[in-house]
C-alpha positions in Angstrom: 88.4 115.1 109.8 85.7 113.8 112.1 86.2 112.8 115.7 85.8 109.1 114.9 88.4 109.2 112.1 90.9 111.0 114.4 90.4 108.4 117.1 90.8 105.5 114.6 94.0 107.1 113.2 95.4 107.6 116.7 94.5 104.0 117.7 96.2 102.5 114.7 99.3 104.7 115.1 99.6 103.7 118.7 99.3 100.0 117.7 102.0 100.3 115.1 104.4 102.1 117.5 103.8 99.6 120.3 104.3 96.7 117.9 107.6 98.1 116.6 109.0 99.2 120.0 110.2 95.7 121.1 112.9 94.1 119.0 114.1 90.6 119.3 117.6 90.3 120.8 120.3 89.6 118.3 122.5 86.7 119.2 126.2 86.8 118.7 127.6 84.5 116.0 128.9 81.2 117.3 132.7 81.1 117.6 134.4 79.2 114.8 136.4 76.2 116.0 139.0 74.4 113.9 139.1 70.7 113.7 142.5 69.2 114.0 143.1 66.1 112.0 144.5 63.2 114.1 148.1 62.3 113.4 148.9 59.0 111.9 149.8 56.4 114.6 148.1 58.2 117.5 144.6 57.5 118.6 142.3 60.5 118.5 141.5 62.0 121.9 137.8 62.5 122.3 137.8 63.8 125.8 135.5 60.9 127.0 136.9 57.7 128.2 135.4 54.4 126.9 134.2 53.4 130.4 132.4 56.7 130.8 130.6 56.6 127.5 126.9 57.0 127.7 125.1 53.8 126.8 122.3 54.3 124.3 119.3 52.1 124.9 117.9 50.7 121.7 114.0 50.8 121.4 112.2 47.9 120.0 108.4 47.7 119.4 106.6 44.5 120.4 103.2 44.3 118.5 102.2 41.2 120.3 98.7 41.6 121.8 98.1 45.0 120.1 96.0 45.8 117.1 97.5 47.2 114.0 97.1 51.0 114.1 96.9 51.2 110.3 94.1 48.6 109.9 90.7 50.2 109.3 88.2 49.8 112.1 85.3 48.9 109.8 85.9 46.5 106.9 83.5 46.7 104.1 83.0 43.3 102.7 81.3 42.7 99.4 78.6 40.1 99.2 79.9 36.6 98.7 77.1 34.8 97.0 78.4 31.8 95.1 76.6 31.2 91.9 77.4 28.8 89.2 75.3 30.6 86.6 76.9 33.1 84.3 76.2 36.7 85.0 73.9 38.8 82.7 75.1 42.2 81.5 72.5 43.7 83.8 74.4 42.3 86.8 77.5 44.4 86.0 75.7 47.7 87.0 74.4 49.0 90.2 70.6 49.6 90.4 71.0 53.3 90.7 72.8 53.4 87.4 69.9 51.9 85.5 67.3 54.3 84.1 63.7 53.1 83.7 62.5 54.1 80.2 59.1 52.3 79.8 56.7 49.9 81.4 54.4 47.7 79.4 51.4 46.5 81.4 48.4 44.8 79.6 47.5 41.5 78.3 50.1 39.0 79.5 53.0 39.5 81.9 54.2 43.0 82.5 57.6 44.0 81.2 59.9 47.1 81.5 62.7 48.6 79.6 65.8 50.1 81.3 68.7 52.0 79.9 72.2 51.0 81.1 75.1 53.5 81.5 76.7 52.0 78.4 73.7 53.3 76.3 72.1 49.9 75.7 68.5 49.1 76.5 67.4 45.9 78.3 64.0 44.3 78.8 63.1 43.3 82.3 60.6 40.7 83.2 59.7 39.1 86.5 62.5 36.8 87.8 65.3 38.4 85.8 68.6 39.0 87.7 69.7 42.6 87.9 72.3 44.6 89.9 75.6 43.7 91.5 74.0 42.5 94.8 72.3 39.4 93.3 69.0 41.3 92.7 66.0 39.8 91.2 62.9 41.5 89.7 60.0 40.5 91.9 57.2 42.8 90.5 56.6 45.3 87.7 53.7 47.7 88.3 52.7 50.8 86.2 54.9 53.2 88.2 58.0 51.2 89.1 60.0 48.0 89.0 60.6 46.3 92.4 63.9 44.5 92.8 64.9 42.3 95.8 68.6 42.4 96.7 70.7 40.5 99.1 73.6 42.2 100.9 75.8 41.8 104.0 75.2 44.2 106.9 77.9 45.4 109.3 77.6 42.3 111.4 78.2 40.0 108.5 74.6 38.7 108.3 72.8 38.4 104.9 69.9 40.9 104.6 67.2 41.3 102.0 66.2 44.7 100.8 63.5 45.7 98.2 64.7 48.4 95.9 62.5 50.4 93.5 63.4 51.7 90.0 60.8 54.4 89.3 59.7 55.9 86.1 60.8 59.5 85.7 58.1 62.1 86.2 56.6 63.3 82.9 57.2 66.9 82.0 54.2 69.1 81.3 51.6 66.7 82.8 
């Protein structure tokens, strides 16, 4: 055996012996006491008189003026845009769920085709409503479709954001 191995063996042996040297004190079993049933006609003697009984104070919680500890600190509110028009099938999907398949730009107005998660294809033109946040197609260019969405920010104000649905990169080009 090498010197390092001997030192490691001696160190681990010393550790094991020191760990096993101290034992936890064993407590004696508690004495068994018999309960005597009170005799009929006699009140049971409890050893404590009624006037010496310790009075237990009942605790009651008063939530007045305090916030509910279980209520979330930030409440995410969905947009509340009242519309009397019926929703299109495209308004039941998020913009990120739509996949842009093709864009047709040429003679006449530009149009695009998107594939929804349900496997159906839809044609987009300028002005069509799309997305859950009252989005509206504002432009179709050869690389992407631009959609303007309204949403509520953390302070409750209505904000407008322009989202982009891009054509996927062509493989091999």
